[in-house]
Structure formats: C-alpha cells, structure tokens
N, C-alpha and C positions, 0 to 999 in steps of 0.2 A: 511446181516450181519450188526452189528452196531459196533460204536466205543467201547461201553460197552462191547460187547462180545470179542472183539479183547483185551481189558484191561484184562479181565479174562484170556484169553489164554497167555498173557504175564506173569500173575502172577503165573499160574501153571507151565509154562517154568522155571521161576526164582526159584520158592520154591520147585518144583519137589514132590508136595503134594496138593491134592485137598482141603483138609480140611484147612491146614495152608493158601492156596491162598485165601480161601473163608473169613478167618478172616482178612487177609491182606486188602480185598477188601469190608470188612463190609457187606457181604451177607450171607446167609446160603449155607451150601455145597451142597445140592440139587439144589438150584437155579443156582450156578455156573456150576454144572456138566450140568444140563439141557441145559444152553445157550451154553455151549461149544459142546454138542452134536449137537444142532441144526445147528452150523456152520459146524460140520463135515458131518452132513447129506446133507446140502446145497451144500458143494463142493465134496461129495461123496468120502471122503478120511478120513484116521485116522491121526489126528495132533499128539496123544499122543499113546505111546505103554504102556497100562495098565498092562500088564503081568509082567513087569519089576519092581523091587523095589530098589531104588525110581523111580518114573515113569519117561520115557525117551520119548524125542521127536522122531518122525520117520522121515527118511530122508526128505520127503515132509513137515513135521511138522516144521522142522528147517527153510525151506526157507519161510514157511508162517510167522514163528516169525519174522524173519528179516524184512520182508516187513511190518508186524504189527506194528514194532517199528517206522518205517518211517511213517506209517499212523497215529498213535497216537501222534507222535510229531508235524506233520503238523496240526492235528486237535488243539492241543494245542496252536499252533502258530496264530490261527485265534484270540483267545482271547488276545493274546500278542500283535497282530497289532492293535486291537481297543484300548488297554490300550495305546500303544505307541502314537497312533494318538491323544489321549485326553491328552496326557503329564502326564498320570498317574504313579506314583512310588509308589507302595504299594503292598501287599499281602504277602504270605509266600515265603520266600527265604532260601534255604538250602545251608549253607557253610562249606566246610571242610578246615581244615587247619592242616598241619603237626607239630608234637610235638615240633620240635626245632624252629619253628615259632610262634606258638600261644602265649606263655608266655610274649614275647617281643613285637610283633607288635600288637595284639588285644588289650591291654589297650592303645595304642597310638591313634587308630581311631575309637574304638567301640562307646565312648560316642558322639563323634562328628557326626558319622554317624546316630545314634538313634536321635539326636536333628535335624538334618538336613531333615531325612525322617522317621518321626514318623509313617507313614502308613506302613512301611515295618517290618514284623515279621521275624526277623532273627533267623534262627535256626541252631546252630553252633556245629559242631562234630570236635573233635580231632582225626585224622586219620592218618596212615602212607601213603606213596605215592602209594603202591600197593592198598590198600583199597579205596583210593579216585579215582584211574583210574576206578576201578570196579564199583564204585557207580556213576561216571559221565556217564559211557557208559550204565548202567542201568536205568539211569533217577532217581536215589535216591539223586542225588546231583544237584544244579544248577550251582554251581561254587565252586572253591577251591583255596587255596593260597598255593604253593609248590615251591620246587627248580626246576629249569628247566636248559636245554631244556630235555623234556621227550620223544620227536620223537614219539608221539601217534597220528595216522592217522586221528582219530575222534575229536581230542581235539585241540583247539584253546589256544594260550598262548599270554599274554599281559606282558612285563616285567615291575615289579614295581621299583625294584631297584637291586644293585649290592652289596652284603654284604661280606666284607672281611674275611678271617680267621685270628685269632689272637692267637699267642701262649701264653700259660701261663706256666711260667717257674718258678720254685721254688728257693729260694736264694742259695740253696747248689747245684744247677746244673751249669754245666761247661759253659752253654751258657747264664747265667744269666747277666754276665758282658757285654753282646752284647747290643747295642741300638737297632739294628735291626737284624733280622735273615734272612736266605735264605733257601729255600726248602731243600738243601743239608745238612743243619745243623740238619734236622729232622731224629731221629732214630726211625724206626717203632716199635722196642722192647721197647722203653721208652714212646711211647705214648699211653696214657689210652683213650680207646675208647668207644662210645655209643655201646649198644647192637645190635646185628643183627637187621634189620628191619628199622634203621634209615637211611635215604639217607644222612645225614651229615657224618655218620660213613664211607659210601661208598664213598663220596667226599674226606674224609681224606685219604683213601686207593688209590684212583686214582691219589691224590696230591702226595703220597709217592711211586708211581708205580715202581720207580726206585731202592727203597730201599726194602729189603727182609726181612721177619720177621725171627728170630732165633727161631726153633721149640723147641729149648733145653733151652730156658729161665726159670728161676725158678719159675715164676708165669704169669699168664695172666688173666686180669679182665676186663669185659665189663659191663657197668652200663647203667640204663635208664635215669639218670639225670646229668646235667652238674655240679650241686652242688656237687654230690657225688666225680665226677672226680676232682674237685678242692681241696676238702679236701683230697683225696687221694695224689695229688700231694703235697700238703702241708706237708704230711707224709714222703715225700722223696721217694714215690713209682713210680715216673715217671714225665712226662709232659702231657700236653693235649692241644687241640686246642678248640676254642670257636668262635661262630658267633659274629661278632662285636657288633650287639645290645645288646647282652647278657652281654658284658663286662660293659655297661654303668651302670649297677646297683650294680657292685661289690663294696666292702669296699675299701676306699682309700688305705688301706694297701695291698689290693690284687690286686688293679690296678699297683702298684709299680712292680708287677711280669709279667704285660703284655709286650709282644714283638711283634711288628708289622713287617710284612716281607717287604723286599725291593720291589721296583716296577720293573715290574707290580704285585701288590699285589695278591695272589691265593684268588678268591672270589666265592661265589655262587650267581647264578642268581636266583632272587625270582620273580615269576610271579603269576598273576591272570589267572586261567585256567577255561575252559568252553566247553561244547559240540558245535560242530560246528553248530548245529541247531540254535545256538543263541537265545533261548528261554530266556525271561526275561533280554534282552540286556540292556534295559534302567536302571534296578537296578545294573546289571553289570558295566556299565559306572558309575554310581553313586559311587558305591564302589572305583572303580579305581580312581575317581576324589579325593574322600575323603582320601584314603590312600596316593595318590601323594602330598596332600597339606601337610599332617602331616610328611612324611617321609623325604621331601626335606631338611629340617632343621636338621635331625639327621645322614643322610648319604650323603657325597658329594664326595665319591671317584670315580674317573674316570679311571685312569690307572691301570685297573685289568685284570687278566687272569681267564676266567670262568672255573671252575672245574665240570666235569659232575657229576650229583648226581646219575647216573646209575651205578650199579653193574656191573663190567667188568665179562664177561662170561670165 
C-alpha cells in the first residue's frame, strides 16, 4: 500500500462519498475506487460498507483509518523535518480564528507577519471553537487562535495573552455611577448576549454561574455582533460584556460607559492551538513570536481570573 492510497481512504472516511472524495483528492472517481479496492484486496478485508448510504466504515475499517491518520501525519513530518533543518519558513499554512478574536487581533499582527515571513501563504478562516477542533483533528487546519483551556487530548495550547471582560453600561443604568464593578453586580436578565455557538457567550454564562436567568422576562435577544449589542444597550435594553481589545476601537463617548471589574479581573485566556503532531512547528513559532511582539503593548493585565470558554453540561 502507498501513502497516496491511505490519503484516498481518509478522504472517503471523511466525506462518506466516493465521488466527493475523488473531487477533493483531484482524481477521477474510478481511480480512487480502484486504489481503495487494491488496499482491501491486499489486506483481505472491507474498509467501507458500501451497502449503506452514506457509506460507513466497518469496524476494522475504523481501526485502519485511525492508523492511516498517524501514518500520513508522520509522512508529512519528513518534509517538515527537512524544512526545519534548512531554517525554511514558508509554504501554505491554514489558520483558524474564532469570531470574537478575528476583528481585533488579526489587524494587529497580520501585516507584521507577512512582512517578516513573505514565503508563508496564510489561509485564514473565521470559525467557531467546535469547527476549529474538528478541522484540527481532521488535518484541515495547521493551527488556530481560540479561547482556552479546551481540554482536548490531541491539541496543544500556547497561551498568548489574558483578555479581561469589560462591562458596557449605559447612562440610565443603576451601575453607571460605579467606577468599578464586581461580578455580583451583574444581572443575567439584563445582559445582552452573543448568539449560541460563541465561546465568549459561554464564558459570560460561566462568569454569572451563580446568577439565574428569569424565564419570565419580557424579552430575550441574542446577536452575532458586539456592535448590535452596544446599540441595544444604548437604547436602554440592558448591559453587555465586551472583550478588552474590542473596547479600544470604541468612540470616546462609548468609552465613558465602560466599567472594569475589580481584581482579580475575570478574563479569557487566548491561545495559539495546534495538533500534537507539531507539523509546521517553525511557522507556529513564528506566529507566536509575532503576536507576542504586538500584543505586549496592548494588554498588560496580570491579576486575572480565567473564565472557562466551555459550555457547562
């Protein structure tokens, strides 16, 4: 069997369709089918149950796919070792970033990174945390920037910075007169949240875990953008919480409505995450170094309490 044949097996296992797998591998469907059949004949087993729709792995097929992932990763590592030895930092690099980090952090480091490492072709995707974990595990991302800790067995995390939560409180709210606020000041019924699927939303719910939401409140709204939440708060419909970097670009009049928490400030941990196989580690380190260089002047908070980004079951 060959590495190419194993890649075909992995493609069919992922897409559960021979035609789609062939398209993703840039070969014809008969070619892909024939190569997979050769492996099955060589091993004298069936990897796929073709009688089911969509196509399913057999029990032994699942074990073969698990091992094939390791073999393909280790084969990719050979080229990686050569490039590291040569000190080469280049090639395609697929980076995922969660939506609540993308608009603030990316403009801070992207131009610097491109200038320092012009041979790297960055392919950047905005994805939620669940999508990032899936793509990292499937080999469709090389690294990602997300809120951590994620407690994923196959993923490594390098902490980049701690970003405090900041309250946005309109002038007509009873907490507006306070210079700083405490977590106990938060009323979950009043907090305007991002929609489900955002880990920043889950962080807020974890922060307010001792506060219960009144199911009888007259309205409940969840939005996909901080800008919408800010405008709704200005209309007197509640308060909201923002990540610190997002507050730096607010208008001066809106900054007057920001209230920081007392220490230890609740914060999210933002990390560069990547598979434990450590492929393209030289590019990952270059990313970490570039981000560290630009972020140290923007975030200097030390006395913080990390709030989990994971939804409580």
